[in-house]
Gaussian input, Z-matrix of N, CA and C with variables (Angstrom, degrees):
# hf/3-21g

backbone

0 1
 N
 C     1     B1
 C     2     B2     1     A1
 N     3     B3     2     A2     1     D1
 C     4     B4     3     A3     2     D2
 C     5     B5     4     A4     3     D3
 N     6     B6     5     A5     4     D4
 C     7     B7     6     A6     5     D5
 C     8     B8     7     A7     6     D6
 N     9     B9     8     A8     7     D7
 C    10    B10     9     A9     8     D8
 C    11    B11    10    A10     9     D9
 N    12    B12    11    A11    10    D10
 C    13    B13    12    A12    11    D11
 C    14    B14    13    A13    12    D12
 N    15    B15    14    A14    13    D13
 C    16    B16    15    A15    14    D14
 C    17    B17    16    A16    15    D15
 N    18    B18    17    A17    16    D16
 C    19    B19    18    A18    17    D17
 C    20    B20    19    A19    18    D18
 N    21    B21    20    A20    19    D19
 C    22    B22    21    A21    20    D20
 C    23    B23    22    A22    21    D21
 N    24    B24    23    A23    22    D22
 C    25    B25    24    A24    23    D23
 C    26    B26    25    A25    24    D24
 N    27    B27    26    A26    25    D25
 C    28    B28    27    A27    26    D26
 C    29    B29    28    A28    27    D27
 N    30    B30    29    A29    28    D28
 C    31    B31    30    A30    29    D29
 C    32    B32    31    A31    30    D30
 N    33    B33    32    A32    31    D31
 C    34    B34    33    A33    32    D32
 C    35    B35    34    A34    33    D33
 N    36    B36    35    A35    34    D34
 C    37    B37    36    A36    35    D35
 C    38    B38    37    A37    36    D36
 N    39    B39    38    A38    37    D37
 C    40    B40    39    A39    38    D38
 C    41    B41    40    A40    39    D39
 N    42    B42    41    A41    40    D40
 C    43    B43    42    A42    41    D41
 C    44    B44    43    A43    42    D42
 N    45    B45    44    A44    43    D43
 C    46    B46    45    A45    44    D44
 C    47    B47    46    A46    45    D45
 N    48    B48    47    A47    46    D46
 C    49    B49    48    A48    47    D47
 C    50    B50    49    A49    48    D48
 N    51    B51    50    A50    49    D49
 C    52    B52    51    A51    50    D50
 C    53    B53    52    A52    51    D51
 N    54    B54    53    A53    52    D52
 C    55    B55    54    A54    53    D53
 C    56    B56    55    A55    54    D54
 N    57    B57    56    A56    55    D55
 C    58    B58    57    A57    56    D56
 C    59    B59    58    A58    57    D57
 N    60    B60    59    A59    58    D58
 C    61    B61    60    A60    59    D59
 C    62    B62    61    A61    60    D60
 N    63    B63    62    A62    61    D61
 C    64    B64    63    A63    62    D62
 C    65    B65    64    A64    63    D63
 N    66    B66    65    A65    64    D64
 C    67    B67    66    A66    65    D65
 C    68    B68    67    A67    66    D66
 N    69    B69    68    A68    67    D67
 C    70    B70    69    A69    68    D68
 C    71    B71    70    A70    69    D69
 N    72    B72    71    A71    70    D70
 C    73    B73    72    A72    71    D71
 C    74    B74    73    A73    72    D72
 N    75    B75    74    A74    73    D73
 C    76    B76    75    A75    74    D74
 C    77    B77    76    A76    75    D75
 N    78    B78    77    A77    76    D76
 C    79    B79    78    A78    77    D77
 C    80    B80    79    A79    78    D78
 N    81    B81    80    A80    79    D79
 C    82    B82    81    A81    80    D80
 C    83    B83    82    A82    81    D81
 N    84    B84    83    A83    82    D82
 C    85    B85    84    A84    83    D83
 C    86    B86    85    A85    84    D84
 N    87    B87    86    A86    85    D85
 C    88    B88    87    A87    86    D86
 C    89    B89    88    A88    87    D87
 N    90    B90    89    A89    88    D88
 C    91    B91    90    A90    89    D89
 C    92    B92    91    A91    90    D90
 N    93    B93    92    A92    91    D91
 C    94    B94    93    A93    92    D92
 C    95    B95    94    A94    93    D93
 N    96    B96    95    A95    94    D94
 C    97    B97    96    A96    95    D95
 C    98    B98    97    A97    96    D96
 N    99    B99    98    A98    97    D97
 C   100   B100    99    A99    98    D98
 C   101   B101   100   A100    99    D99
 N   102   B102   101   A101   100   D100
 C   103   B103   102   A102   101   D101
 C   104   B104   103   A103   102   D102
 N   105   B105   104   A104   103   D103
 C   106   B106   105   A105   104   D104
 C   107   B107   106   A106   105   D105
 N   108   B108   107   A107   106   D106
 C   109   B109   108   A108   107   D107
 C   110   B110   109   A109   108   D108
 N   111   B111   110   A110   109   D109
 C   112   B112   111   A111   110   D110
 C   113   B113   112   A112   111   D111
 N   114   B114   113   A113   112   D112
 C   115   B115   114   A114   113   D113
 C   116   B116   115   A115   114   D114
 N   117   B117   116   A116   115   D115
 C   118   B118   117   A117   116   D116
 C   119   B119   118   A118   117   D117
 N   120   B120   119   A119   118   D118
 C   121   B121   120   A120   119   D119
 C   122   B122   121   A121   120   D120
 N   123   B123   122   A122   121   D121
 C   124   B124   123   A123   122   D122
 C   125   B125   124   A124   123   D123
 N   126   B126   125   A125   124   D124
 C   127   B127   126   A126   125   D125
 C   128   B128   127   A127   126   D126
 N   129   B129   128   A128   127   D127
 C   130   B130   129   A129   128   D128
 C   131   B131   130   A130   129   D129
 N   132   B132   131   A131   130   D130
 C   133   B133   132   A132   131   D131
 C   134   B134   133   A133   132   D132
 N   135   B135   134   A134   133   D133
 C   136   B136   135   A135   134   D134
 C   137   B137   136   A136   135   D135
 N   138   B138   137   A137   136   D136
 C   139   B139   138   A138   137   D137
 C   140   B140   139   A139   138   D138
 N   141   B141   140   A140   139   D139
 C   142   B142   141   A141   140   D140
 C   143   B143   142   A142   141   D141
 N   144   B144   143   A143   142   D142
 C   145   B145   144   A144   143   D143
 C   146   B146   145   A145   144   D144
 N   147   B147   146   A146   145   D145
 C   148   B148   147   A147   146   D146
 C   149   B149   148   A148   147   D147
 N   150   B150   149   A149   148   D148
 C   151   B151   150   A150   149   D149
 C   152   B152   151   A151   150   D150
 N   153   B153   152   A152   151   D151
 C   154   B154   153   A153   152   D152
 C   155   B155   154   A154   153   D153
 N   156   B156   155   A155   154   D154
 C   157   B157   156   A156   155   D155
 C   158   B158   157   A157   156   D156
 N   159   B159   158   A158   157   D157
 C   160   B160   159   A159   158   D158
 C   161   B161   160   A160   159   D159
 N   162   B162   161   A161   160   D160
 C   163   B163   162   A162   161   D161
 C   164   B164   163   A163   162   D162
 N   165   B165   164   A164   163   D163
 C   166   B166   165   A165   164   D164
 C   167   B167   166   A166   165   D165
 N   168   B168   167   A167   166   D166
 C   169   B169   168   A168   167   D167
 C   170   B170   169   A169   168   D168
 N   171   B171   170   A170   169   D169
 C   172   B172   171   A171   170   D170
 C   173   B173   172   A172   171   D171
 N   174   B174   173   A173   172   D172
 C   175   B175   174   A174   173   D173
 C   176   B176   175   A175   174   D174
 N   177   B177   176   A176   175   D175
 C   178   B178   177   A177   176   D176
 C   179   B179   178   A178   177   D177
 N   180   B180   179   A179   178   D178
 C   181   B181   180   A180   179   D179
 C   182   B182   181   A181   180   D180
 N   183   B183   182   A182   181   D181
 C   184   B184   183   A183   182   D182
 C   185   B185   184   A184   183   D183
 N   186   B186   185   A185   184   D184
 C   187   B187   186   A186   185   D185
 C   188   B188   187   A187   186   D186
 N   189   B189   188   A188   187   D187
 C   190   B190   189   A189   188   D188
 C   191   B191   190   A190   189   D189
 N   192   B192   191   A191   190   D190
 C   193   B193   192   A192   191   D191
 C   194   B194   193   A193   192   D192
 N   195   B195   194   A194   193   D193
 C   196   B196   195   A195   194   D194
 C   197   B197   196   A196   195   D195
 N   198   B198   197   A197   196   D196
 C   199   B199   198   A198   197   D197
 C   200   B200   199   A199   198   D198
 N   201   B201   200   A200   199   D199
 C   202   B202   201   A201   200   D200
 C   203   B203   202   A202   201   D201
 N   204   B204   203   A203   202   D202
 C   205   B205   204   A204   203   D203
 C   206   B206   205   A205   204   D204
 N   207   B207   206   A206   205   D205
 C   208   B208   207   A207   206   D206
 C   209   B209   208   A208   207   D207
 N   210   B210   209   A209   208   D208
 C   211   B211   210   A210   209   D209
 C   212   B212   211   A211   210   D210
 N   213   B213   212   A212   211   D211
 C   214   B214   213   A213   212   D212
 C   215   B215   214   A214   213   D213
 N   216   B216   215   A215   214   D214
 C   217   B217   216   A216   215   D215
 C   218   B218   217   A217   216   D216
 N   219   B219   218   A218   217   D217
 C   220   B220   219   A219   218   D218
 C   221   B221   220   A220   219   D219
 N   222   B222   221   A221   220   D220
 C   223   B223   222   A222   221   D221
 C   224   B224   223   A223   222   D222
 N   225   B225   224   A224   223   D223
 C   226   B226   225   A225   224   D224
 C   227   B227   226   A226   225   D225
 N   228   B228   227   A227   226   D226
 C   229   B229   228   A228   227   D227
 C   230   B230   229   A229   228   D228
 N   231   B231   230   A230   229   D229
 C   232   B232   231   A231   230   D230
 C   233   B233   232   A232   231   D231
 N   234   B234   233   A233   232   D232
 C   235   B235   234   A234   233   D233
 C   236   B236   235   A235   234   D234
 N   237   B237   236   A236   235   D235
 C   238   B238   237   A237   236   D236
 C   239   B239   238   A238   237   D237
 N   240   B240   239   A239   238   D238
 C   241   B241   240   A240   239   D239
 C   242   B242   241   A241   240   D240
 N   243   B243   242   A242   241   D241
 C   244   B244   243   A243   242   D242
 C   245   B245   244   A244   243   D243
 N   246   B246   245   A245   244   D244
 C   247   B247   246   A246   245   D245
 C   248   B248   247   A247   246   D246
 N   249   B249   248   A248   247   D247
 C   250   B250   249   A249   248   D248
 C   251   B251   250   A250   249   D249
 N   252   B252   251   A251   250   D250
 C   253   B253   252   A252   251   D251
 C   254   B254   253   A253   252   D252
 N   255   B255   254   A254   253   D253
 C   256   B256   255   A255   254   D254
 C   257   B257   256   A256   255   D255
 N   258   B258   257   A257   256   D256
 C   259   B259   258   A258   257   D257
 C   260   B260   259   A259   258   D258
 N   261   B261   260   A260   259   D259
 C   262   B262   261   A261   260   D260
 C   263   B263   262   A262   261   D261
 N   264   B264   263   A263   262   D262
 C   265   B265   264   A264   263   D263
 C   266   B266   265   A265   264   D264
 N   267   B267   266   A266   265   D265
 C   268   B268   267   A267   266   D266
 C   269   B269   268   A268   267   D267
 N   270   B270   269   A269   268   D268
 C   271   B271   270   A270   269   D269
 C   272   B272   271   A271   270   D270
 N   273   B273   272   A272   271   D271
 C   274   B274   273   A273   272   D272
 C   275   B275   274   A274   273   D273
 N   276   B276   275   A275   274   D274
 C   277   B277   276   A276   275   D275
 C   278   B278   277   A277   276   D276
 N   279   B279   278   A278   277   D277
 C   280   B280   279   A279   278   D278
 C   281   B281   280   A280   279   D279
 N   282   B282   281   A281   280   D280
 C   283   B283   282   A282   281   D281
 C   284   B284   283   A283   282   D282
 N   285   B285   284   A284   283   D283
 C   286   B286   285   A285   284   D284
 C   287   B287   286   A286   285   D285
 N   288   B288   287   A287   286   D286
 C   289   B289   288   A288   287   D287
 C   290   B290   289   A289   288   D288
 N   291   B291   290   A290   289   D289
 C   292   B292   291   A291   290   D290
 C   293   B293   292   A292   291   D291
 N   294   B294   293   A293   292   D292
 C   295   B295   294   A294   293   D293
 C   296   B296   295   A295   294   D294
 N   297   B297   296   A296   295   D295
 C   298   B298   297   A297   296   D296
 C   299   B299   298   A298   297   D297
 N   300   B300   299   A299   298   D298
 C   301   B301   300   A300   299   D299
 C   302   B302   301   A301   300   D300
 N   303   B303   302   A302   301   D301
 C   304   B304   303   A303   302   D302
 C   305   B305   304   A304   303   D303
 N   306   B306   305   A305   304   D304
 C   307   B307   306   A306   305   D305
 C   308   B308   307   A307   306   D306
 N   309   B309   308   A308   307   D307
 C   310   B310   309   A309   308   D308
 C   311   B311   310   A310   309   D309
 N   312   B312   311   A311   310   D310
 C   313   B313   312   A312   311   D311
 C   314   B314   313   A313   312   D312
 N   315   B315   314   A314   313   D313
 C   316   B316   315   A315   314   D314
 C   317   B317   316   A316   315   D315
 N   318   B318   317   A317   316   D316
 C   319   B319   318   A318   317   D317
 C   320   B320   319   A319   318   D318
 N   321   B321   320   A320   319   D319
 C   322   B322   321   A321   320   D320
 C   323   B323   322   A322   321   D321

   B1=1.3995
   B2=1.6104
   B3=1.2631
   B4=1.4837
   B5=1.5489
   B6=1.4312
   B7=1.4122
   B8=1.5480
   B9=1.2302
   B10=1.5215
   B11=1.5753
   B12=1.2817
   B13=1.5585
   B14=1.4777
   B15=1.4309
   B16=1.4183
   B17=1.5719
   B18=1.2821
   B19=1.5002
   B20=1.3684
   B21=1.3546
   B22=1.4056
   B23=1.5791
   B24=1.3020
   B25=1.5647
   B26=1.5058
   B27=1.3510
   B28=1.4309
   B29=1.4763
   B30=1.2680
   B31=1.4828
   B32=1.4590
   B33=1.4375
   B34=1.4645
   B35=1.5600
   B36=1.3298
   B37=1.5047
   B38=1.5924
   B39=1.3157
   B40=1.5198
   B41=1.6424
   B42=1.2766
   B43=1.5295
   B44=1.5767
   B45=1.3209
   B46=1.5523
   B47=1.5355
   B48=1.2741
   B49=1.4885
   B50=1.5969
   B51=1.4164
   B52=1.3773
   B53=1.5544
   B54=1.2460
   B55=1.4966
   B56=1.5625
   B57=1.3322
   B58=1.5182
   B59=1.5238
   B60=1.4119
   B61=1.4244
   B62=1.4808
   B63=1.2791
   B64=1.5003
   B65=1.4418
   B66=1.2666
   B67=1.4448
   B68=1.6227
   B69=1.3089
   B70=1.5583
   B71=1.4460
   B72=1.4265
   B73=1.5262
   B74=1.5804
   B75=1.2936
   B76=1.4522
   B77=1.5258
   B78=1.3400
   B79=1.4888
   B80=1.5263
   B81=1.3484
   B82=1.4163
   B83=1.5955
   B84=1.3532
   B85=1.4758
   B86=1.5162
   B87=1.3366
   B88=1.4244
   B89=1.5154
   B90=1.3547
   B91=1.4564
   B92=1.5644
   B93=1.2904
   B94=1.4211
   B95=1.4493
   B96=1.2496
   B97=1.5150
   B98=1.5221
   B99=1.3553
   B100=1.5047
   B101=1.4846
   B102=1.2771
   B103=1.5433
   B104=1.6042
   B105=1.3303
   B106=1.4591
   B107=1.3926
   B108=1.4394
   B109=1.3385
   B110=1.5045
   B111=1.2898
   B112=1.4544
   B113=1.6376
   B114=1.2606
   B115=1.4735
   B116=1.5204
   B117=1.2717
   B118=1.5026
   B119=1.5811
   B120=1.4107
   B121=1.3183
   B122=1.5521
   B123=1.3313
   B124=1.4643
   B125=1.4328
   B126=1.2881
   B127=1.3883
   B128=1.6157
   B129=1.3204
   B130=1.4752
   B131=1.6270
   B132=1.3428
   B133=1.2921
   B134=1.5227
   B135=1.3434
   B136=1.4252
   B137=1.4840
   B138=1.3528
   B139=1.5240
   B140=1.6548
   B141=1.2585
   B142=1.4792
   B143=1.4183
   B144=1.3140
   B145=1.5067
   B146=1.4914
   B147=1.4084
   B148=1.4744
   B149=1.5163
   B150=1.4199
   B151=1.3990
   B152=1.5044
   B153=1.3786
   B154=1.4470
   B155=1.5075
   B156=1.2882
   B157=1.3458
   B158=1.5930
   B159=1.2951
   B160=1.4568
   B161=1.6696
   B162=1.2575
   B163=1.4002
   B164=1.4167
   B165=1.3419
   B166=1.4154
   B167=1.4818
   B168=1.2743
   B169=1.5739
   B170=1.5697
   B171=1.3342
   B172=1.4225
   B173=1.4300
   B174=1.3722
   B175=1.4154
   B176=1.4635
   B177=1.2670
   B178=1.5260
   B179=1.4429
   B180=1.4993
   B181=1.4068
   B182=1.5735
   B183=1.3184
   B184=1.3479
   B185=1.4707
   B186=1.2675
   B187=1.5054
   B188=1.4405
   B189=1.3571
   B190=1.4461
   B191=1.4109
   B192=1.4662
   B193=1.4149
   B194=1.5858
   B195=1.2566
   B196=1.4918
   B197=1.6905
   B198=1.1922
   B199=1.5586
   B200=1.4182
   B201=1.3463
   B202=1.3638
   B203=1.4625
   B204=1.2852
   B205=1.5331
   B206=1.5866
   B207=1.3407
   B208=1.5036
   B209=1.4464
   B210=1.4141
   B211=1.4140
   B212=1.4929
   B213=1.3659
   B214=1.3658
   B215=1.5288
   B216=1.3301
   B217=1.4817
   B218=1.5603
   B219=1.2977
   B220=1.4844
   B221=1.5005
   B222=1.4324
   B223=1.4451
   B224=1.5261
   B225=1.3913
   B226=1.4494
   B227=1.3953
   B228=1.3470
   B229=1.5074
   B230=1.4266
   B231=1.4063
   B232=1.4754
   B233=1.4995
   B234=1.3039
   B235=1.4811
   B236=1.5938
   B237=1.3976
   B238=1.4439
   B239=1.4998
   B240=1.2447
   B241=1.5991
   B242=1.5076
   B243=1.3629
   B244=1.4782
   B245=1.4896
   B246=1.2542
   B247=1.3912
   B248=1.5084
   B249=1.2110
   B250=1.4804
   B251=1.5626
   B252=1.3474
   B253=1.5171
   B254=1.4881
   B255=1.3797
   B256=1.4222
   B257=1.5718
   B258=1.2022
   B259=1.4438
   B260=1.5279
   B261=1.2522
   B262=1.4903
   B263=1.5558
   B264=1.3956
   B265=1.5686
   B266=1.4957
   B267=1.3497
   B268=1.5388
   B269=1.4544
   B270=1.4049
   B271=1.5143
   B272=1.6051
   B273=1.3442
   B274=1.5122
   B275=1.5783
   B276=1.2952
   B277=1.5061
   B278=1.5715
   B279=1.2031
   B280=1.4822
   B281=1.4845
   B282=1.3152
   B283=1.4626
   B284=1.5234
   B285=1.2822
   B286=1.3815
   B287=1.5772
   B288=1.3947
   B289=1.3657
   B290=1.4705
   B291=1.2517
   B292=1.4211
   B293=1.5649
   B294=1.4045
   B295=1.3778
   B296=1.4098
   B297=1.3702
   B298=1.3746
   B299=1.6657
   B300=1.2514
   B301=1.4234
   B302=1.4775
   B303=1.4114
   B304=1.4464
   B305=1.5917
   B306=1.4072
   B307=1.4253
   B308=1.5321
   B309=1.2115
   B310=1.5125
   B311=1.6676
   B312=1.2809
   B313=1.4573
   B314=1.5013
   B315=1.3045
   B316=1.4154
   B317=1.5202
   B318=1.3464
   B319=1.5030
   B320=1.5405
   B321=1.0962
   B322=1.6019
   B323=1.5070
   A1=109.65
   A2=117.57
   A3=118.43
   A4=110.49
   A5=113.75
   A6=121.66
   A7=109.17
   A8=111.23
   A9=121.26
   A10=105.10
   A11=121.07
   A12=123.22
   A13=108.84
   A14=120.75
   A15=123.83
   A16=107.31
   A17=116.81
   A18=117.65
   A19=115.74
   A20=121.14
   A21=120.87
   A22=110.64
   A23=110.52
   A24=113.84
   A25=113.51
   A26=118.54
   A27=122.72
   A28=114.69
   A29=115.12
   A30=115.97
   A31=108.61
   A32=119.67
   A33=120.32
   A34=113.01
   A35=110.62
   A36=119.45
   A37=105.05
   A38=119.77
   A39=122.00
   A40=106.42
   A41=115.13
   A42=113.82
   A43=107.10
   A44=112.60
   A45=110.85
   A46=109.08
   A47=118.62
   A48=121.94
   A49=107.51
   A50=114.15
   A51=121.84
   A52=109.78
   A53=117.47
   A54=123.07
   A55=110.64
   A56=108.90
   A57=119.81
   A58=106.99
   A59=120.91
   A60=125.43
   A61=113.31
   A62=120.99
   A63=124.80
   A64=112.15
   A65=123.54
   A66=125.43
   A67=110.41
   A68=112.72
   A69=117.49
   A70=119.54
   A71=109.19
   A72=108.95
   A73=112.49
   A74=117.02
   A75=114.76
   A76=114.41
   A77=112.81
   A78=116.58
   A79=117.77
   A80=113.35
   A81=121.35
   A82=117.44
   A83=111.76
   A84=116.28
   A85=113.15
   A86=119.90
   A87=117.79
   A88=113.82
   A89=116.69
   A90=119.58
   A91=103.35
   A92=124.84
   A93=126.62
   A94=113.58
   A95=121.92
   A96=124.29
   A97=107.65
   A98=110.73
   A99=113.83
   A100=109.79
   A101=118.44
   A102=119.13
   A103=104.08
   A104=104.68
   A105=114.32
   A106=108.74
   A107=121.02
   A108=126.24
   A109=122.97
   A110=116.97
   A111=124.31
   A112=113.04
   A113=114.70
   A114=117.86
   A115=116.64
   A116=113.38
   A117=121.19
   A118=113.67
   A119=113.31
   A120=117.46
   A121=108.80
   A122=118.33
   A123=121.00
   A124=120.01
   A125=120.50
   A126=121.36
   A127=116.31
   A128=113.41
   A129=118.39
   A130=106.69
   A131=113.53
   A132=121.46
   A133=109.32
   A134=121.82
   A135=120.36
   A136=113.71
   A137=119.31
   A138=121.20
   A139=107.32
   A140=110.39
   A141=117.45
   A142=112.18
   A143=118.82
   A144=121.21
   A145=104.22
   A146=112.30
   A147=120.86
   A148=106.91
   A149=114.52
   A150=121.04
   A151=106.65
   A152=119.29
   A153=114.29
   A154=107.43
   A155=119.26
   A156=135.37
   A157=115.22
   A158=115.26
   A159=112.50
   A160=104.21
   A161=118.73
   A162=123.66
   A163=120.18
   A164=121.02
   A165=124.55
   A166=111.56
   A167=118.43
   A168=119.96
   A169=105.62
   A170=113.60
   A171=123.46
   A172=108.66
   A173=119.50
   A174=125.86
   A175=116.01
   A176=118.83
   A177=120.75
   A178=107.73
   A179=118.85
   A180=123.44
   A181=108.70
   A182=117.99
   A183=121.30
   A184=118.96
   A185=115.37
   A186=121.50
   A187=105.07
   A188=127.42
   A189=130.61
   A190=110.57
   A191=112.68
   A192=118.62
   A193=109.69
   A194=116.71
   A195=124.52
   A196=106.59
   A197=118.65
   A198=117.24
   A199=114.52
   A200=120.39
   A201=127.93
   A202=115.08
   A203=113.00
   A204=120.99
   A205=105.87
   A206=117.43
   A207=120.91
   A208=116.56
   A209=117.03
   A210=119.98
   A211=106.88
   A212=122.90
   A213=126.75
   A214=111.18
   A215=119.72
   A216=123.33
   A217=108.74
   A218=114.34
   A219=117.31
   A220=108.57
   A221=116.44
   A222=122.22
   A223=106.28
   A224=113.95
   A225=127.56
   A226=110.48
   A227=117.78
   A228=126.71
   A229=109.26
   A230=114.21
   A231=121.30
   A232=113.70
   A233=118.99
   A234=123.70
   A235=112.59
   A236=116.78
   A237=113.52
   A238=116.96
   A239=113.73
   A240=122.73
   A241=105.26
   A242=113.51
   A243=120.04
   A244=105.22
   A245=122.00
   A246=125.45
   A247=112.29
   A248=124.85
   A249=131.81
   A250=104.16
   A251=113.44
   A252=117.38
   A253=108.30
   A254=113.56
   A255=118.75
   A256=109.24
   A257=117.31
   A258=118.40
   A259=110.26
   A260=118.53
   A261=123.53
   A262=106.66
   A263=111.27
   A264=116.37
   A265=114.29
   A266=115.64
   A267=124.33
   A268=108.08
   A269=117.01
   A270=119.33
   A271=106.48
   A272=115.30
   A273=116.77
   A274=110.50
   A275=114.90
   A276=115.83
   A277=109.53
   A278=116.47
   A279=118.37
   A280=114.93
   A281=112.36
   A282=120.46
   A283=121.27
   A284=113.18
   A285=126.61
   A286=113.91
   A287=116.01
   A288=116.79
   A289=109.27
   A290=123.51
   A291=124.12
   A292=110.32
   A293=117.84
   A294=125.36
   A295=118.12
   A296=118.55
   A297=127.41
   A298=113.76
   A299=110.01
   A300=114.46
   A301=110.83
   A302=115.88
   A303=125.41
   A304=108.48
   A305=121.19
   A306=110.98
   A307=104.45
   A308=113.16
   A309=120.27
   A310=103.33
   A311=110.59
   A312=121.47
   A313=110.99
   A314=121.58
   A315=122.46
   A316=115.03
   A317=115.22
   A318=120.87
   A319=106.99
   A320=119.56
   A321=124.38
   A322=108.93
   D1=-35.39
   D2=177.14
   D3=-60.63
   D4=-41.98
   D5=179.52
   D6=-53.83
   D7=-50.71
   D8=-175.55
   D9=-60.98
   D10=-43.62
   D11=-179.04
   D12=-66.18
   D13=-32.55
   D14=-179.89
   D15=-69.22
   D16=-46.29
   D17=178.00
   D18=-67.61
   D19=-27.33
   D20=177.71
   D21=-79.10
   D22=-32.58
   D23=175.44
   D24=-72.62
   D25=-33.97
   D26=171.91
   D27=-64.13
   D28=-36.39
   D29=-176.74
   D30=-79.25
   D31=-34.63
   D32=175.26
   D33=-63.39
   D34=-40.53
   D35=-177.07
   D36=-64.87
   D37=-49.31
   D38=-179.40
   D39=-58.82
   D40=-39.60
   D41=-172.58
   D42=-71.41
   D43=-31.98
   D44=-179.80
   D45=-74.52
   D46=-39.86
   D47=178.33
   D48=-55.46
   D49=-47.70
   D50=-179.65
   D51=-59.26
   D52=-45.05
   D53=-178.57
   D54=-55.61
   D55=-54.18
   D56=179.76
   D57=-54.58
   D58=-57.62
   D59=176.62
   D60=-48.89
   D61=-42.10
   D62=176.51
   D63=-63.57
   D64=-27.39
   D65=-176.52
   D66=-120.39
   D67=26.92
   D68=178.83
   D69=-54.53
   D70=-21.81
   D71=177.85
   D72=-67.64
   D73=-24.12
   D74=176.11
   D75=-67.11
   D76=-20.96
   D77=179.19
   D78=-96.57
   D79=27.08
   D80=179.24
   D81=-50.22
   D82=-47.24
   D83=-177.39
   D84=-74.81
   D85=-4.40
   D86=-178.73
   D87=-105.22
   D88=133.83
   D89=-166.73
   D90=-84.99
   D91=-27.13
   D92=-173.65
   D93=-144.07
   D94=141.64
   D95=176.42
   D96=-130.31
   D97=137.27
   D98=179.30
   D99=-139.51
   D100=136.95
   D101=170.18
   D102=-99.46
   D103=138.61
   D104=-175.72
   D105=-142.17
   D106=175.39
   D107=176.42
   D108=89.47
   D109=-153.58
   D110=-173.57
   D111=-60.88
   D112=-27.87
   D113=175.97
   D114=-61.69
   D115=-21.66
   D116=179.07
   D117=-92.19
   D118=-3.11
   D119=176.72
   D120=-87.76
   D121=129.55
   D122=-173.02
   D123=-71.78
   D124=-20.51
   D125=-168.94
   D126=-116.40
   D127=13.52
   D128=-175.83
   D129=-135.34
   D130=151.07
   D131=172.48
   D132=-82.77
   D133=126.46
   D134=-171.62
   D135=-68.22
   D136=142.43
   D137=177.62
   D138=-76.27
   D139=-32.80
   D140=177.01
   D141=-155.43
   D142=170.71
   D143=-179.66
   D144=-112.94
   D145=116.99
   D146=-173.05
   D147=-96.64
   D148=129.24
   D149=-176.65
   D150=-127.19
   D151=122.44
   D152=173.69
   D153=-104.52
   D154=136.95
   D155=177.78
   D156=-111.75
   D157=117.63
   D158=-174.05
   D159=-114.48
   D160=134.07
   D161=170.52
   D162=-130.22
   D163=159.20
   D164=-167.80
   D165=-96.08
   D166=-33.32
   D167=178.36
   D168=-139.46
   D169=140.67
   D170=176.93
   D171=-79.37
   D172=140.17
   D173=176.95
   D174=-157.77
   D175=163.82
   D176=177.37
   D177=-60.37
   D178=-42.77
   D179=-179.28
   D180=-53.75
   D181=-46.67
   D182=174.25
   D183=-50.27
   D184=-43.78
   D185=-176.92
   D186=-73.67
   D187=-36.22
   D188=172.88
   D189=-53.69
   D190=-51.83
   D191=-174.54
   D192=-65.42
   D193=-44.44
   D194=-178.51
   D195=-62.22
   D196=-42.19
   D197=170.56
   D198=-56.91
   D199=-46.87
   D200=176.66
   D201=-57.53
   D202=-48.94
   D203=-177.25
   D204=-63.60
   D205=-47.95
   D206=172.61
   D207=-51.15
   D208=-36.96
   D209=-177.05
   D210=-81.43
   D211=-43.06
   D212=-178.52
   D213=-63.93
   D214=-36.67
   D215=-169.99
   D216=-121.56
   D217=62.67
   D218=-177.96
   D219=-78.21
   D220=-37.84
   D221=-175.72
   D222=-157.85
   D223=159.73
   D224=172.26
   D225=-136.24
   D226=113.10
   D227=-178.69
   D228=50.53
   D229=44.92
   D230=174.20
   D231=79.66
   D232=-0.33
   D233=173.88
   D234=-96.07
   D235=112.80
   D236=-178.26
   D237=-64.61
   D238=153.48
   D239=171.56
   D240=-88.41
   D241=145.61
   D242=172.20
   D243=-130.27
   D244=123.99
   D245=-172.18
   D246=-111.53
   D247=134.73
   D248=-178.21
   D249=-125.11
   D250=111.95
   D251=177.45
   D252=-111.09
   D253=126.68
   D254=-178.67
   D255=-133.11
   D256=151.60
   D257=170.67
   D258=-76.15
   D259=162.67
   D260=-176.95
   D261=-61.69
   D262=-39.10
   D263=176.28
   D264=-61.59
   D265=-46.58
   D266=178.80
   D267=-56.94
   D268=-46.11
   D269=-176.46
   D270=-64.51
   D271=-43.11
   D272=-179.21
   D273=-61.42
   D274=-39.07
   D275=-177.78
   D276=-72.28
   D277=-28.87
   D278=-174.96
   D279=-94.30
   D280=-15.40
   D281=-172.19
   D282=51.37
   D283=28.02
   D284=-174.03
   D285=-49.47
   D286=-49.93
   D287=179.26
   D288=-68.15
   D289=-37.09
   D290=-176.78
   D291=-64.16
   D292=-41.02
   D293=173.97
   D294=-62.62
   D295=-24.34
   D296=177.44
   D297=-74.22
   D298=-15.79
   D299=178.31
   D300=59.66
   D301=-125.23
   D302=-179.79
   D303=-94.77
   D304=6.15
   D305=-171.48
   D306=-106.04
   D307=61.88
   D308=173.12
   D309=-147.81
   D310=152.75
   D311=176.57
   D312=-129.15
   D313=117.88
   D314=-179.18
   D315=-82.35
   D316=123.03
   D317=-176.00
   D318=-97.22
   D319=-43.60
   D320=176.89
   D321=-134.75

C-alpha cells in the first residue's frame, strides 16, 4: 500500500510541477519558487500544497501577479494550494529554506 501511495504522490507532484511550468509567466515577479511540506512526504496524502514564492523587490505588479496566481491555483484535484510569499531578505532573516532541510523542491 505504501508503494501505491508513493506512486500516486509522485504523479501528483509531477502534475503540479507541469501545471506551474505551463503558467510560469504568472510568476514573473518571483525569483524563486519552491514546493514544500506534506506533498513531499511519500506515504501520506497532502492536506494542502505548500508553495514558497521569493521575490527581490515589492511592487504593485507583484501583488497583481500573486492575486492571479492564487485565483488560478486555488486547488489541485481537491487539494488546496497554500502560498507563502517572502522577500529574499525576509527569507534570509527567517532561514526558512535552511529549516526545511531536504523537504523542499525548487521549481524556479
